[in-house]
N, C-alpha and C positions, 0 to 999 in steps of 0.2 A: 642584668646577669641574669642567665637564663638558669632555669630550674633545673634538679637533676629529673631524667626518665623515672628512674625510679629510687626510693630512698625509704629503708629499714630501720626503725630504732626501737631496738631492743623486744626483737621477736622475738616468743618464745611458743611452744605447742607443744602440749601436756596428751599423751592418750590415756585412756582409762578403760580398764579391763576390770568391771566389778570394784571393788575396791582399791585396786589396784592401781595408783598414778604411773605412769610413764615417759618421763621427758624428753621427747625426741628433738627439741630446738630452744636455746639458754640463750636469753638475752645477745640475739646476732643487730648488731647493725650493719648495713650496707648502704651504700649509693651505686646507681650506674648511671650513666651518663647516655644522653643521646647517639648513638652511633658507635658503640661500643660494642666491640665481639670478643664476651668471657666466656671462660670456663670456669663452673664450679663442680672442686674436682673433691672425690672424697673415694672414702671406703665403703662396702655396702654398709648399711644400719647407722651411716654417719651423718642421715638426715637431710641429705641434699635434693633428693626426691620432690622433701615433703616441704622443705624450703622450693622448690621449684614449685611447688602447689600453689604455696601461699603467690609468690609472686604473679601465676599467672592465673587470681585471684577464682582459681577453682577449689580451695582450703581458707579458712579461715585465722589468725592465730589466734592461741588464747592468752594473748599479753603483750604489749606491744602497738606500735604504730607503723600502718604500711602505706606509705603515698604512691602516689600511681599519678603523673604528670601531673604534679600538683595539688593532687585531688584523695584526700582521705578515703582506704576503699574499705576501710572496718565499717563506715556508715552508712555504708550503700546495701541498698535490699536486693535478695537475690536475684532478681530483673534487672535490673543496675546493673550489678556484676558480669550479668552473664552478656547485657548489650556489650560493656565494656571489652569485654571475649571477643567479641564477634567483630570489634569496631577495629580494637589495639593492639589483640593479640593472638599470633599463630605459635598451634602447638605442634610439634613434630614428632610422637613418639617410637621408643624401640621396637614395638610390636606392629609395626603401622598406624592396627586401627582402623582398617578400611572393611568399608560396607561389604560382605558377600554376596555373590550373585549379581553386582553392579559393574556397572562398566568405569575402567577409570576416568572419562570423562564426566561418568556421572559423581564418582567420589570428589572429584574437583570441584563441582559444582556446589556440593552439599550446603559450603557457610551461607552461598547466596540466598539459601531458601529462607535465611532468618536473618538479611541486612536491611538496615532501616533504608534505605535506597532501593529502590522497585526497581530491579532487572528483567527483561523480557528472556525470554527462554534461548532465544536467537544469541542476544548479547552476552548472556551469561555462557553460552556454551563456544562463542566465539574469542573470549577470557579464555575461558579453562583450556580450551584447545592451543591457545598462546603459550598460556602457561608449561602446559605438556611440550611442547613443541622443544619451547627451552631448554626443559628437561631430556631432550633427544628421545623423546617416546612419540612422535609422531606417528610411528607405525602400529602404537600400541593402545591409539582412543580408546577402541571399543570392547579390547581385551577386557575379562573379568579378572581378578586380585589372583585367584588359582590358576590363573593362564602366565602370569607375570615372574619372574622370578625373585628373588628378596629385593637388589640393588633399583629396580623397577618400580618394588611396589615402593621401597621409602624412597623413592623420587617423585611419585603420585601423590606421596604425602605431604612433601616440601611444596609439589605445587599445590594441594588444598590450602595448605597453611599461609598460602601466600595471596591466596584468590584476592580476598581484602582489603591488601596493601597493609597488613599491620605496621607499627610502631617497633613493637618488640615481640622476635621469633627466641620459643621456647625449644629444646631439644634433648629430650632427657632420653640419652645413651642411645642415640639414633644409628653408631654404628654394633651396638650388640650384637646384630643377627648376622651380620652380613660377611661376609671375606676380604680379607686386605686389601684389594686392588678397589672391591666395589666402595670400602670404606674410604680409602681416600677420593674416590671419585664425586661422593657425597661431599665431605671436607669440603670439597675445594668451590663444590656449588655454593656450601655456608660462606668462603671468602669470597667468593663472586659477588652473593649477595650483600655483604657488608662495605667491600671495595667497590660496587657500584652504583649500589643504590641504596646504602646508609643505613639496612637495617639493623636496627640495635640486635643482638644474639647473643643466646645465652643457653651456652652446651653444659650438660649433665654427664659427666663421666669419672670412669676410676681410672680409666687410662692415661698415661703420661703421654703417650706417643699422642694421642687424640687432643688431649689439653694443648699440647704444640700448638697446635694448628689458631689458638686464637690468640689476641694479643693480651690481655691480662686474664691469668688464673688467677682464683678465689680456691683454699682450702678450708675445709671444714673436716673437721673431726669430732663423734660425740657432742652433735649439736650447736657447737661454737666456731665461729671463724677464728682460723687457726694460723692461718698465714695469707698473705696475699702478693703477687710480684708480675713481671711482663712472661706473655708466653713467649713461644720461639720466630713465632710471626717476626716479620718487620712492622716498624710504628707506619703509622697511614695518618693520615689528615681524616678528624671527624667530621664527620655529614650532622648538622644537627637538624634536627626536623622542628618544625613550629608544635606547641602544644596543645593536644587535642582532649577536651573534656566531653565527658556526657551529659548534655543539660537532662530535666527532669521532662523538659518539652519531649525534647526524642524519645527518652524512653515512651510519654505516653501515648506516642505519633502509633507505635509500633513500625510491622516492615513493611511499609509504602502505602500503599491504596487497600482500597478492604477489599477490593477485586482482584488486586492482586497477591494480596495474603492470601484470600481464598484461593483460588487459584494453585499459589507454592504450597499451601497444605493439600489441595486435592492431590498435587500432582507427587508429592512424599507419601503420602498416603496410601495412592495407586501403587507405587514403587514400592513399597513395604507388602503388600497385599500381593503383588507380581514374583514377589523373591518365594512364594511358598501358595502356589497355585491350587493343588490337591488339597490340605489344611485347608482354605477359603473356599474353599467348593465343597468340601465336607459339614465345614461349619454352619455353612448358609441352608441346608439339608434341611435342617430342624423348621427355618423360616418357610423355605417352599414347598416342604407339605404342609404346614399350618397357616400361610394362604392359601394354598388350591383347596384344603378343606376347610375354609372360611367359605371360598367362592361356590365350590360344589355344592355344601351344604347351604346355602345362601339362594341359588339359583332354584335347587330343588325342591326349597320351599317356595318359594316362591312360585313357581308352575306350579305345585299341587294347588298353590292360596288362589292363583288366575285358573286352575282348571274347576275347584270349587264353584269361585265367583264365575266364570261361564256356565257352570252346573245350576248355580240358582236364579242366573239372566234367562236361563233357558226356562223356568218356571212363567217367569214375568219381573223384569225389573220393579222395584217399587211398589207392588202386589200387595192389595189387604181384601179379603174375602170375606164376605157378609154373609153370616148362616142365621138360619130359622132358631125357634126357641126347641126348648126339650120338656115334651110329656111325662108324665110323671104319675103313678095309680098304684095307690098302697105303699108310697116311702118307695115306688121300685123308679127311677127313670129310665124313660125308651130311648135314649139318644138325642142328638142333632138332629135338627129335622122332619121331631113327630109334632109337630104343632107346625101350621100353614102359617105363618107368618111374613114373606116377604112376598111382593108381589112387584110386577112392570112399574107401577106406579110410583115404590119405590126408588124402584133405580132411576128414574125421568124424574124423580126428586133431588137425589143425590149430585145428578151431573146439572140438574139447574143451578143448585143451593148451595153446594161446596165449589168455596173458590181453591182450594186445597188439592183438590180431584182434577185431574185430568182428562180419563176417560170411563166410564161404569157401561158393565152389560151385564144382562140378567141370564140366570145360566137354566136349560131345564135339565134336568141329564135321562138317559137309561138305559140296558144293558139289555142289547136283545142281536135276534142272529141278522146279517147281510148278507144278501144273495146276489151272483149273479152269473146267471146262468148256472151252471149245474157245478159253481164253485162257491161255498158259505163261508162266511167267519166271524166272529161275536169279537169287537174292537172292545178294547177296554174302556174307552171315551168313545159315547154316542152325546156331543152338547149340542143344545139346542138354544141359538146367544143371537147376537147380531153383533152386525159387522165390528163394532168397537171392538169387539175381543180377541181380533187379532193383534190391534195398535195395544193393549195392554198387554198382552202375551210378547211383544214385539215381534210378532211370528210373519215371516212374508211367505210368499205363494214360486213355488218352482215354475209352473203353469199356470194359464188359464187365468181366471178373474175370479173373488170371491162375492157373494151374494150380497145382497144391497137392503137399504131400510125399506123401500115398497116391496124386496122379497119379504120382508118380517110380516110389512102388514099386507099384503095378500097371502100370507102361509103356504108360500109359492114352493112348488117341490123339487127344490133345488139342494144342491151339498158341494160341499167341499172335503176332501179327503187324505190323511195321509200319506205317509211314503209304505208303511207296510200294509196297509189294505189295499196298497196298488200293489204291493209287492202278490200277497198272498190271494188275490182276487183277479187280478188283470196279468201278472206272469208278462209283462215283457209286451202287451197291447197297451196300447194307449187310453188312459181313461177316461179324457174329455168326451165329452157327448154322449158318454154310454148310460145305460138305465140299469141301474143297482135299486134292490128291493129290499125295503125295512118295515118288518110288520106285515107286507104284503102290500108294502106303499111303496109307488114308483120312484125312484127320485134319478136327477139329471146328474150327474157330475159335472160343473163348470169350472172346478177349479182344485190345483194337487201343489200340497204344503210344503214347505221348503223342511229338508231333513232338519229336524232336531236333538235326535236322542235320544238316551236311558235321562232321566232324572237322578236327583240326588240319593231316592231309594233304588233304584235299578228299575224303573218302571219307563219299558215305550212310551213315550210321547208320542211318535209317530204313527201309534196307533191309535187313531182316533177319525170320528166324522162326525164334519159340522154342520151344522145346519140351519135355517130361521128358528129361533124357540118358539113361532105360534106355530110352524110346520110340527116338530117334535111334538108341542102341545097338545095340539089341537087332532093332529093325523095319527101319529105313534103309539101317544102314552097312554091321552086322554085324561090325565091327573098325574100327579107328583109319583116320584119315585118311592114307590110301597115295593118290589118284588126286585130282589137283585137282580135276576137275570129273567127279563119280559120274553124270552124265548122260551121258556119254560111255558106249562097247561098253567092257563089260568085259574085250574083248580088247585094248584100248588100254591097259591099265594095266602100268606102264616097270616095270625096278628090275631083278626079278631074272628074267625070264620066266615066273612065275609072276602068275596075277588069283586075284584074290576073285570069287567067282561072286555075279552079280548076283541081289536076293532077288526073288521073283516070288510072286504071289497066293496062291500052294502053298507057299511055307513063308517065314510072315510070322516063326514062331516058332523061331530054328536053336539047332540041338540042344545039347546040351552040351558034349561031344565040340571042335565045329567054335567056340562061340563062348565058354564062359568059360574053355578052354584054347586058343586057336583057336594053330595053328602059325606060330614066326615063319617072318618073312620071309624068302629066301637070304642077301641080305646082313647082315643081322644072323645070321643064322646064322654066318655066314663072318667077319666082324668083329671081332664084339663075342655070341661062347656064351655069352647069360644067358639061362634059361630063363624064359618068360611065366610066373606061378605065380597072376597074379591079372586079374580085367578091368581095363583099361588105359583112362585119358581121357586127350585130347589136353593137357590144362592144365588150372589153379586158379586161380581168380578171385579175390581174396581184399581186402579192406578193412580197414585199421586202423583204428584206433578214434579217433585225432587224426593230424594232418601230425606233429608231434613222436614220436609212437608208430612212427613207420614202421622207426628204426634197431632198437627193440626187437623188434617184426613178424617183421623179416627175420632175426634173429639167434633168436629162437624157433621160426621157423618151421625157420630150417637144422638146427637141434637136435632137431627132434622129424624131420623127414624120414630123415638121418644114422642115428640110432637106428632106425628101422622097416627104409630100405635095409640095415643093416649095415654102413655105413661106418664104420671104423677108422682111427683115426690120422692120415696125411698121403696115405690114398689119397684118389683123384680123385671131387668129388661125381658123381651120377647125376643132376643136376639143375639147373638154374638160379632164379634169382627175380630176376626184372626190378624195379624200383622206380621207377615213372612220376612221381616227388617231383621224380626228377633230371629228367628233362625239362622238368616244373613249373619248377625252379628255374633251367636256364638257358634258357626261355623268358622269364622273368619278368627273369633279370639281362641278356637284349639291348635287354628292353623299355625297361625303368629303364637302361640306358645311354644309349638313343634319346632318352629322355626328358629325359634330365641334358645331352645335346650340345644339343638343341632350346632347354633350357631359359638354356644356355649361354649360346647363339648371339643368345637373347631378352635376357640380363642386357647384352649388349654397349651394344645400343640401349639400355637405359636408363643406360649410360654416358656414353652417346654425348650421350646427352639431360643427362646432367651435367654436361658439359661446353661445352655449351652455355647453361645456366643460369649456369655462372661465369664467361664471356665475358660476356653480357648483364649480369650482375650487375655484371661490374668496369666496363662501361661508361656501365652505369646510374651508379655514383658519382661516373665523371666527369663525368656530366654535370649531375650531383645536388653538386657540389661545395659551390659559394654556397649550396642549402639546408642542405645538412651545417653548413658554417661557421655559419648562420643559427641553425640548433636549437642547435648549442654557446652562442653568443651567449646565447640566451633560455633557456640549464640545462641542456642537455641532459648528460648526460655521457657518456662514452667507452660504459661497459654499452649508455645508452641507444641510442645510434645502432650498436652491434654488435646489437643485439635487435632494435631496426627490418629492419634488414637482412638480418638471420638468417631474420625472420619471415618476411620478404619472398619469400627463397628458398623455406622450407619452405611456405610457403601459396601462392606457384606448383607445386611439389611432388604438395604435397597436394589441389588441384583437379586438376592434370593426373592423379594418381592415380584418384581419383573418374568423371573422365571416361576414362581404360585402364580402370578396371574395366569400365565400362557397354560400351567399344568392345568391349574383349576377350570380353566373352558373347556381346555380337549376331555380331564373328568365327563364335565357336564354332556358334551355332545353324545361321548359314548355313552353315556346313561341315556339319551335317549335316543340312539341309536339299536341299543343291543336291547335294553329291557324295556324299551317304550314311555317309559317315564319322564309325565311331563315336567321341561325347566325352563327355563325362563333367562335371558340376560338381564343379571341388577348391576347396571352401573354403580350405584348406592354402595353394594356391595364392594366391589373393585375397589372404589376412592377408599374406602373403610378399611379394608383389609391391609391397600397397602399403606395406607397412613397406619396403622399400628403397628405393620414393620416397621418402619423406619423409628416410629417411636419405642417399639423395643431395642432396636441400636441402641437410643440413644439414653434408657435406662439403664439397658443390661452393659451397655458400653463405658457407662460414665466412671462407675467406678476403678473398674483396672487402668481407664488412662487419667486417673485423675492421682491413680497410685504410681502409673511410669511419670509423672510430673510432680511428686516430690521426692524423688529419688533425688540423692545425694550425687553430684557427679564424681567426685572421687570413688566416692563405696561403689559408684554403676560401673567406672572405669578398670578398677580392681576384682572384678567379679569376674569366678570362672565358672 
């Protein structure tokens, strides 16, 4: 014996309004067989719509048992009931419940989005089109509901109800909003579906004329079944369909393959956004501003950091500076370099004995006038050094050659000059092979340094003259730098009251007594009676092999010089080592802090944009409550609704992220072009900003999506 399609046993339904209980259905028992066409007739408020909602698994009874195809529906979970609606039940509503700004074809295809069987887009369109053609709507496939008449909209709703081949079709006052002729057409469609395809139909109506189209009429009054009887239609042979149940495995498997489910959810989300493009665009504006601000600020900060790094590198990467000690008298310190403690031999010892050092160069400084013909200039730097200095400073030549170690040994009168000297002295002429005079000593220009620019302090590094240290030491200064400007009169030398005699053309080579062992200044002899035993240099420039080896280089240099200078135990050192990396680290830390501050400000914009998205999505959930109810009625489970609204939020942020990246890059280029501020492409910032924007979509979109998925389908369908 075949079981009934529907079997109700003592069904009751009571609504509660505060402490007031309102009974709607009372002990309703009812059986409907496969293939029947039943009209459920009653006056308004009799409980017929509530009974239909229970039969359609949209609502739960307060008491009794509801069996559908041999399965007790009351024991099913929310998602199992949704799956049952999708597979076995179709709904035709009095108010049509079609999605606005969506074509008739897409409205009919809606239940297939939640089908357990994966439908390709082409196959789904083909089936929906065939149903609409059966409903005489072949020329209205792409019309939106606003462009369809009431009868045409109801035919679209019928086609939508049939798209999943349901065993039970529930029609709630399907002719209530139609004229009499259109009502007859719709009711005749129901008759054909029942007669030709064996679809079981339950027609809810209060109109006896409509009920006559059914083969069986059930009258309900005040929540009780009052009477049953045959309809006016002629009897027919019932078509019995095989019972189909919903297995737990089907419920767990979801709507087809993961890729297919995702494509379906993505298509649904895009459709939801497309129906209100302007609002979607305005919603993404906060994300666009936030992402563009993050990218622009990060690229600006990175450009500034790179500019600082280049400025530091122009001083010489991984540089160390060894300075001589300090003299003191009567508790007064005379500053660095007032004790002549560094020698060229110290430089050679560091180069040969320190494994962490890449290059070493002694430096003798001078400050005097440089003359070429009738033009003169006092450069900021006149350095006597070795060819290794250019390696330490990573400084190339624009033209010509550098002096050699042989020039250093021979105290050759050759030099290399910077771009500022070229501009000031030669004014467009080639300086190569030209003769210039420094303290009446003629130097041949053999090379021109490449442009270096200003350093971090704003001092022009191109205002420089480099020559062999022996030439500067013995031919120009004759001693360590004691006068800030040696082009001034020798009688202006300060300090002890003694002065260094100026070199003249007749004294190009100082004698051994006065230069190899020069007498110490009075303040040195008085305050620190240390005899000068060697030729001194003003400082030693050192390049470590890498930034990581700077600490090792400092330790090795200190050990070497303490041993050479015979400094024992806790005796103070007569030299100091200055680490340029500390300056680099300090500036880099400052730059990073400013960049992070800018990033934090920009991220606030992203959070504000996320709050805006949450607000709009909550509004969207409220506005689309009836749509959510409709989707649940045609088979959407909670996770389907959650996925749809969450995907909409993520898509908004995704599109906002793309637009923000383009805008941020544009702003970065604009800053460089207009303000001449350095900027640098930051792929990390782009990836991070994009990832954060999508994360914002997930975080701030989840609650509205969750709220939408928790709506009750009956409450949602009744929402005004």
